[in-house]
C-alpha positions as a LaTeX table, in Angstrom:
\begin{tabular}{lrrr}
\hline
Residue & $x$ (\AA) & $y$ (\AA) & $z$ (\AA) \\
\hline
Unk1 & 103.88 & 116.83 & 68.38 \\
Unk2 & 101.05 & 118.94 & 66.98 \\
Unk3 & 103.51 & 120.86 & 64.79 \\
Unk4 & 106.21 & 118.34 & 63.81 \\
Unk5 & 104.81 & 118.06 & 60.27 \\
Unk6 & 105.18 & 121.79 & 59.60 \\
Unk7 & 108.37 & 123.35 & 58.21 \\
Unk8 & 110.43 & 125.70 & 60.38 \\
Unk9 & 113.67 & 127.64 & 60.06 \\
Unk10 & 116.65 & 126.73 & 62.24 \\
Unk11 & 116.49 & 130.13 & 63.92 \\
Unk12 & 112.80 & 129.66 & 64.73 \\
Unk13 & 113.55 & 126.22 & 66.13 \\
Unk14 & 116.19 & 127.66 & 68.46 \\
Unk15 & 113.61 & 130.06 & 69.92 \\
Unk16 & 111.84 & 127.05 & 71.44 \\
Unk17 & 114.68 & 126.44 & 73.89 \\
Unk18 & 116.94 & 129.50 & 73.87 \\
Unk19 & 115.53 & 130.82 & 77.17 \\
Unk20 & 115.50 & 127.49 & 79.02 \\
Unk21 & 117.39 & 127.39 & 82.29 \\
Unk22 & 120.56 & 125.23 & 82.02 \\
Unk23 & 120.35 & 121.83 & 83.72 \\
Unk24 & 123.82 & 122.31 & 85.22 \\
Unk25 & 126.92 & 124.50 & 85.02 \\
Unk26 & 128.94 & 124.01 & 81.80 \\
Unk27 & 131.74 & 121.51 & 82.29 \\
Unk28 & 130.26 & 119.93 & 85.42 \\
Unk29 & 128.16 & 117.15 & 83.87 \\
Unk30 & 127.20 & 115.55 & 80.57 \\
Unk31 & 123.65 & 114.95 & 79.35 \\
Unk32 & 122.61 & 114.24 & 75.76 \\
Unk33 & 120.39 & 116.89 & 74.15 \\
Unk34 & 119.20 & 117.19 & 70.55 \\
Unk35 & 119.08 & 120.96 & 71.04 \\
Unk36 & 122.89 & 121.06 & 71.12 \\
Unk37 & 122.99 & 119.59 & 67.61 \\
Unk38 & 120.42 & 122.11 & 66.38 \\
Unk39 & 122.77 & 124.83 & 67.63 \\
Unk40 & 125.72 & 123.14 & 65.93 \\
Unk41 & 123.84 & 123.06 & 62.62 \\
Unk42 & 123.10 & 126.78 & 63.02 \\
Unk43 & 126.79 & 127.51 & 63.68 \\
Unk44 & 127.67 & 125.61 & 60.49 \\
Unk45 & 125.11 & 127.61 & 58.50 \\
Unk46 & 126.43 & 130.96 & 59.80 \\
Unk47 & 130.10 & 130.02 & 59.35 \\
Unk48 & 129.72 & 128.53 & 55.86 \\
Unk49 & 127.07 & 130.82 & 54.40 \\
Unk50 & 125.17 & 127.70 & 53.25 \\
Unk51 & 122.21 & 125.77 & 54.55 \\
Unk52 & 123.16 & 122.83 & 56.72 \\
Unk53 & 121.95 & 120.40 & 54.04 \\
Unk54 & 123.94 & 122.11 & 51.27 \\
Unk55 & 127.07 & 122.17 & 53.43 \\
Unk56 & 126.76 & 118.44 & 54.15 \\
Unk57 & 126.27 & 117.62 & 50.47 \\
Unk58 & 129.18 & 119.76 & 49.25 \\
Unk59 & 131.76 & 119.17 & 51.95 \\
Unk60 & 131.10 & 115.65 & 53.27 \\
Unk61 & 128.59 & 113.46 & 51.44 \\
Unk62 & 129.74 & 114.38 & 47.91 \\
Unk63 & 133.50 & 114.01 & 48.43 \\
Unk64 & 133.02 & 110.70 & 50.26 \\
Unk65 & 130.67 & 109.44 & 47.51 \\
Unk66 & 127.93 & 108.60 & 49.99 \\
Unk67 & 125.32 & 108.59 & 47.25 \\
Unk68 & 122.51 & 107.07 & 49.31 \\
Unk69 & 122.79 & 109.51 & 52.20 \\
Unk70 & 121.44 & 113.02 & 52.48 \\
Unk71 & 119.28 & 115.49 & 54.28 \\
Unk72 & 115.56 & 114.86 & 54.51 \\
Unk73 & 114.81 & 118.55 & 54.07 \\
Unk74 & 111.03 & 118.27 & 54.13 \\
Unk75 & 108.21 & 115.98 & 55.19 \\
Unk76 & 108.76 & 113.95 & 52.01 \\
Unk77 & 111.57 & 111.39 & 52.11 \\
Unk78 & 113.48 & 110.50 & 48.91 \\
Unk79 & 112.18 & 107.84 & 46.55 \\
Unk80 & 112.78 & 104.35 & 47.89 \\
Unk81 & 113.15 & 105.41 & 51.52 \\
Unk82 & 111.69 & 103.13 & 54.18 \\
Unk83 & 108.45 & 104.28 & 55.74 \\
Unk84 & 108.30 & 104.47 & 59.54 \\
Unk85 & 105.83 & 102.47 & 61.62 \\
Unk86 & 104.94 & 102.09 & 65.28 \\
Unk87 & 103.76 & 98.96 & 67.08 \\
Unk88 & 100.59 & 99.88 & 68.93 \\
Unk89 & 98.00 & 97.57 & 70.53 \\
Unk90 & 99.26 & 94.50 & 68.68 \\
Unk91 & 99.38 & 96.11 & 65.22 \\
Unk92 & 101.75 & 98.15 & 63.07 \\
Unk93 & 100.50 & 101.61 & 62.11 \\
Unk94 & 102.16 & 104.46 & 60.17 \\
Unk95 & 104.26 & 106.61 & 62.51 \\
Unk96 & 103.79 & 110.40 & 62.74 \\
Unk97 & 105.47 & 112.12 & 59.79 \\
Unk98 & 108.03 & 114.73 & 60.73 \\
Unk99 & 109.08 & 117.67 & 58.63 \\
Unk100 & 112.82 & 117.21 & 59.01 \\
Unk101 & 113.43 & 120.95 & 59.34 \\
Unk102 & 112.33 & 120.39 & 62.94 \\
Unk103 & 115.14 & 117.91 & 63.52 \\
Unk104 & 117.99 & 119.67 & 61.71 \\
Unk105 & 121.44 & 118.69 & 62.93 \\
Unk106 & 120.16 & 115.95 & 65.21 \\
Unk107 & 117.79 & 113.58 & 63.36 \\
Unk108 & 117.45 & 114.94 & 59.85 \\
Unk109 & 119.68 & 112.61 & 57.80 \\
Unk110 & 118.82 & 109.47 & 55.89 \\
Unk111 & 121.31 & 106.76 & 54.95 \\
Unk112 & 121.85 & 103.04 & 54.32 \\
Unk113 & 123.82 & 100.26 & 56.01 \\
Unk114 & 126.49 & 100.40 & 53.28 \\
Unk115 & 126.89 & 104.18 & 53.40 \\
Unk116 & 127.13 & 104.18 & 57.19 \\
Unk117 & 129.88 & 101.57 & 56.98 \\
Unk118 & 131.81 & 103.65 & 54.44 \\
Unk119 & 131.25 & 106.78 & 56.55 \\
Unk120 & 132.71 & 105.04 & 59.61 \\
Unk121 & 135.73 & 103.85 & 57.62 \\
Unk122 & 136.34 & 107.38 & 56.28 \\
Unk123 & 136.01 & 108.97 & 59.73 \\
Unk124 & 138.31 & 106.51 & 61.49 \\
Unk125 & 140.89 & 106.63 & 58.69 \\
Unk126 & 141.21 & 110.42 & 59.00 \\
Unk127 & 139.52 & 111.29 & 55.69 \\
Unk128 & 136.87 & 113.54 & 57.26 \\
Unk129 & 138.61 & 115.68 & 59.90 \\
Unk130 & 142.23 & 116.27 & 60.88 \\
Unk131 & 143.96 & 113.66 & 63.02 \\
Unk132 & 144.16 & 116.03 & 66.01 \\
Unk133 & 140.43 & 116.74 & 65.76 \\
Unk134 & 139.67 & 113.02 & 65.51 \\
Unk135 & 141.70 & 112.34 & 68.65 \\
Unk136 & 139.70 & 115.00 & 70.48 \\
Unk137 & 136.40 & 113.58 & 69.21 \\
Unk138 & 137.45 & 110.15 & 70.48 \\
Unk139 & 138.43 & 111.43 & 73.93 \\
Unk140 & 135.60 & 111.08 & 76.46 \\
Unk141 & 134.85 & 114.05 & 78.69 \\
Unk142 & 135.61 & 113.46 & 82.35 \\
Unk143 & 133.56 & 114.77 & 85.26 \\
Unk144 & 133.62 & 114.41 & 89.05 \\
Unk145 & 131.93 & 111.23 & 90.22 \\
Unk146 & 132.39 & 109.26 & 86.96 \\
Unk147 & 131.72 & 105.59 & 87.69 \\
Unk148 & 132.61 & 103.88 & 84.39 \\
Unk149 & 135.52 & 103.62 & 81.98 \\
Unk150 & 133.68 & 105.09 & 78.98 \\
Unk151 & 132.23 & 108.47 & 78.19 \\
Unk152 & 131.01 & 110.85 & 75.50 \\
Unk153 & 133.35 & 112.45 & 72.98 \\
Unk154 & 132.17 & 114.75 & 70.19 \\
Unk155 & 128.99 & 113.01 & 69.02 \\
Unk156 & 130.52 & 109.62 & 69.79 \\
Unk157 & 129.95 & 107.27 & 72.72 \\
Unk158 & 133.25 & 105.71 & 73.80 \\
Unk159 & 133.23 & 102.53 & 75.83 \\
Unk160 & 134.45 & 98.94 & 76.13 \\
Unk161 & 132.59 & 95.73 & 75.38 \\
Unk162 & 133.89 & 92.40 & 76.69 \\
Unk163 & 137.45 & 93.79 & 76.71 \\
Unk164 & 137.36 & 95.66 & 73.35 \\
Unk165 & 137.24 & 99.40 & 72.74 \\
Unk166 & 134.01 & 100.55 & 71.11 \\
Unk167 & 132.75 & 103.68 & 69.36 \\
Unk168 & 128.98 & 103.70 & 69.15 \\
Unk169 & 125.78 & 105.70 & 68.95 \\
Unk170 & 122.07 & 105.13 & 68.55 \\
Unk171 & 119.40 & 107.21 & 66.90 \\
Unk172 & 115.63 & 107.32 & 67.31 \\
Unk173 & 112.69 & 109.13 & 65.79 \\
Unk174 & 109.01 & 108.21 & 65.59 \\
Unk175 & 108.95 & 105.21 & 63.25 \\
Unk176 & 112.72 & 104.63 & 63.18 \\
Unk177 & 115.36 & 103.18 & 65.50 \\
Unk178 & 119.03 & 102.60 & 64.69 \\
Unk179 & 122.45 & 101.78 & 66.10 \\
Unk180 & 126.04 & 101.91 & 64.86 \\
Unk181 & 128.77 & 100.02 & 66.72 \\
Unk182 & 132.45 & 100.13 & 65.73 \\
Unk183 & 135.41 & 98.21 & 67.21 \\
Unk184 & 138.49 & 100.21 & 66.08 \\
Unk185 & 141.07 & 97.59 & 67.08 \\
Unk186 & 139.28 & 94.90 & 65.07 \\
Unk187 & 138.13 & 97.12 & 62.19 \\
Unk188 & 134.60 & 95.81 & 62.68 \\
Unk189 & 131.49 & 97.92 & 62.11 \\
Unk190 & 127.92 & 96.79 & 62.77 \\
Unk191 & 124.96 & 98.90 & 61.60 \\
Unk192 & 121.36 & 98.08 & 62.52 \\
Unk193 & 118.51 & 100.10 & 60.99 \\
Unk194 & 114.85 & 99.46 & 61.81 \\
Unk195 & 111.72 & 101.23 & 60.58 \\
Unk196 & 109.55 & 100.76 & 63.65 \\
Unk197 & 109.38 & 102.78 & 66.87 \\
Unk198 & 107.88 & 101.80 & 69.21 \\
Unk199 & 109.01 & 98.42 & 67.98 \\
Unk200 & 108.05 & 94.83 & 68.61 \\
Unk201 & 110.76 & 93.76 & 71.08 \\
Unk202 & 113.53 & 94.78 & 68.66 \\
Unk203 & 116.46 & 96.62 & 70.26 \\
Unk204 & 119.01 & 97.71 & 67.61 \\
Unk205 & 121.70 & 98.31 & 70.25 \\
Unk206 & 121.38 & 94.79 & 71.62 \\
Unk207 & 121.27 & 93.31 & 68.11 \\
Unk208 & 124.50 & 95.16 & 67.24 \\
Unk209 & 126.28 & 93.77 & 70.30 \\
Unk210 & 124.87 & 90.29 & 69.62 \\
Unk211 & 126.37 & 90.48 & 66.12 \\
Unk212 & 129.77 & 91.37 & 67.61 \\
Unk213 & 129.53 & 88.38 & 69.96 \\
Unk214 & 128.73 & 86.09 & 67.03 \\
Unk215 & 131.50 & 87.45 & 64.79 \\
Unk216 & 134.18 & 87.54 & 67.52 \\
Unk217 & 133.32 & 84.27 & 69.22 \\
Unk218 & 136.27 & 83.19 & 71.37 \\
Unk219 & 137.98 & 86.60 & 71.27 \\
Unk220 & 135.88 & 88.36 & 73.91 \\
Unk221 & 136.55 & 88.51 & 77.63 \\
Unk222 & 134.24 & 86.27 & 79.68 \\
Unk223 & 131.11 & 87.88 & 81.03 \\
Unk224 & 131.38 & 88.66 & 84.74 \\
Unk225 & 129.48 & 86.28 & 86.98 \\
Unk226 & 125.97 & 87.49 & 87.66 \\
Unk227 & 125.46 & 88.23 & 91.37 \\
Unk228 & 122.47 & 86.59 & 93.07 \\
Unk229 & 119.35 & 88.64 & 93.70 \\
Unk230 & 118.23 & 89.68 & 97.15 \\
Unk231 & 114.90 & 90.49 & 98.78 \\
Unk232 & 114.13 & 94.16 & 99.40 \\
Unk233 & 111.24 & 95.88 & 101.09 \\
Unk234 & 108.18 & 96.76 & 99.04 \\
Unk235 & 108.64 & 100.39 & 100.09 \\
Unk236 & 112.10 & 100.44 & 98.47 \\
Unk237 & 110.63 & 99.19 & 95.21 \\
Unk238 & 107.85 & 101.76 & 95.33 \\
Unk239 & 110.44 & 104.50 & 95.88 \\
Unk240 & 112.16 & 103.83 & 92.55 \\
Unk241 & 108.98 & 103.35 & 90.49 \\
Unk242 & 108.10 & 106.16 & 88.11 \\
Unk243 & 109.06 & 107.81 & 84.82 \\
Unk244 & 112.65 & 108.76 & 84.02 \\
Unk245 & 113.80 & 111.28 & 81.43 \\
Unk246 & 116.38 & 109.21 & 79.62 \\
Unk247 & 117.38 & 110.88 & 76.37 \\
Unk248 & 116.37 & 110.62 & 73.67 \\
Unk249 & 113.56 & 108.35 & 74.96 \\
Unk250 & 112.04 & 108.23 & 78.47 \\
Unk251 & 111.47 & 105.00 & 80.39 \\
Unk252 & 108.88 & 103.87 & 82.92 \\
Unk253 & 109.72 & 101.72 & 85.96 \\
Unk254 & 106.91 & 99.71 & 87.57 \\
Unk255 & 106.81 & 97.16 & 90.39 \\
Unk256 & 105.99 & 93.57 & 89.39 \\
Unk257 & 104.79 & 90.71 & 91.60 \\
Unk258 & 107.59 & 88.80 & 93.28 \\
Unk259 & 109.77 & 91.80 & 94.13 \\
Unk260 & 110.98 & 92.61 & 90.62 \\
Unk261 & 110.97 & 95.80 & 88.64 \\
Unk262 & 109.85 & 96.17 & 85.06 \\
Unk263 & 111.49 & 98.83 & 82.90 \\
Unk264 & 109.74 & 99.81 & 79.68 \\
Unk265 & 111.27 & 102.30 & 77.29 \\
Unk266 & 109.30 & 104.51 & 74.91 \\
Unk267 & 110.77 & 102.34 & 72.13 \\
Unk268 & 108.53 & 99.53 & 73.39 \\
Unk269 & 111.31 & 97.39 & 74.91 \\
Unk270 & 110.43 & 95.89 & 78.30 \\
Unk271 & 112.93 & 94.25 & 80.67 \\
Unk272 & 112.49 & 92.78 & 84.15 \\
Unk273 & 115.09 & 93.64 & 86.80 \\
Unk274 & 116.17 & 91.63 & 89.84 \\
Unk275 & 117.21 & 93.60 & 92.96 \\
Unk276 & 120.82 & 93.42 & 94.17 \\
Unk277 & 120.11 & 96.07 & 96.81 \\
Unk278 & 117.52 & 98.78 & 97.40 \\
Unk279 & 119.13 & 100.92 & 94.67 \\
Unk280 & 120.91 & 98.45 & 92.33 \\
Unk281 & 119.14 & 96.11 & 89.93 \\
Unk282 & 120.19 & 93.76 & 87.13 \\
Unk283 & 118.45 & 92.05 & 84.23 \\
Unk284 & 117.99 & 88.29 & 84.46 \\
Unk285 & 119.08 & 87.67 & 80.87 \\
Unk286 & 121.33 & 90.53 & 79.70 \\
Unk287 & 124.08 & 92.92 & 80.82 \\
Unk288 & 121.53 & 95.62 & 81.65 \\
Unk289 & 121.99 & 97.18 & 85.10 \\
Unk290 & 120.15 & 100.03 & 86.81 \\
Unk291 & 121.34 & 102.18 & 89.71 \\
Unk292 & 118.88 & 104.55 & 91.36 \\
Unk293 & 120.40 & 107.64 & 92.98 \\
Unk294 & 118.90 & 109.51 & 95.93 \\
Unk295 & 119.15 & 113.23 & 96.64 \\
Unk296 & 120.11 & 114.82 & 99.95 \\
Unk297 & 116.55 & 114.40 & 101.20 \\
Unk298 & 116.66 & 110.65 & 100.56 \\
Unk299 & 114.29 & 110.73 & 97.57 \\
Unk300 & 115.15 & 108.91 & 94.34 \\
Unk301 & 116.12 & 111.66 & 91.91 \\
Unk302 & 117.59 & 109.84 & 88.92 \\
Unk303 & 118.43 & 106.45 & 87.43 \\
Unk304 & 121.62 & 105.35 & 85.71 \\
Unk305 & 121.41 & 102.61 & 83.09 \\
Unk306 & 124.46 & 100.53 & 82.19 \\
Unk307 & 124.39 & 98.15 & 79.24 \\
Unk308 & 127.03 & 96.70 & 76.90 \\
Unk309 & 129.59 & 99.25 & 78.03 \\
Unk310 & 127.34 & 102.31 & 77.68 \\
Unk311 & 125.93 & 104.54 & 80.39 \\
Unk312 & 122.74 & 106.63 & 80.25 \\
Unk313 & 121.36 & 108.88 & 82.95 \\
Unk314 & 117.71 & 109.84 & 83.39 \\
Unk315 & 116.23 & 112.27 & 85.88 \\
Unk316 & 113.07 & 111.14 & 87.68 \\
Unk317 & 110.01 & 113.06 & 86.48 \\
\hline
\end{tabular}
């Protein structure tokens, strides 16, 4: 964080993580990482002979006439861009300013609700990549032990929400939080952009799904009945408390009075969970579910978060 406001080359940025030990063998698991998108931007630069920003302008943004989208190539955003804030101690304050060269490929674009809608239409209608490539991008990777009917494609989260197929993804950076949710069978796209992170109890992903529920009232499958909570030992609650490395933002789990857990994300969203067992918990007022996984020694090693058809995994720190 001490250097995020200083410019850097893509090659220099790669040196930060190029010698890191892999988290797992390729092809055995999936775990989101911004570093992968930095590498992808570097591949594009080497293959095209252009900077990543120039390539995007020439080959994608220009042809699609996305005039209010582009690359924030420096610490200064374009004229008219929203400024980022964070909610701290009951007040909004300016968020740390990034030089976007430190987020190339992963977080370095700016856009608008309208442009993101037109981008989604162009992508899904086959006007960006070939049909075969689009099918591959929309095919979730499968791994041993998968416990849901969604997955990650190429930069796209594939899932189902109340009986409908969804294509979705969120994005976060200090001062900004966003979500794009698309229902291909309905031709519906919802985009939520906020300029606060941590926020003030605003969750763009939940807002996007709430908008779908409002728009498609009567067309969605009924919500499953919520199972009743159970009492679990205080030691079981203590075992799952701690910080978890969800990506892109970590979360903290604490024990609350009355045998409940409180989960607070780095985005500032806090939710209380009711126990269904010593390892499974559910929110009292949303579809959010948590499953805590133990290692061979019986220690809690990671948490899996399920919400609105998506699945995120975070290792315990």
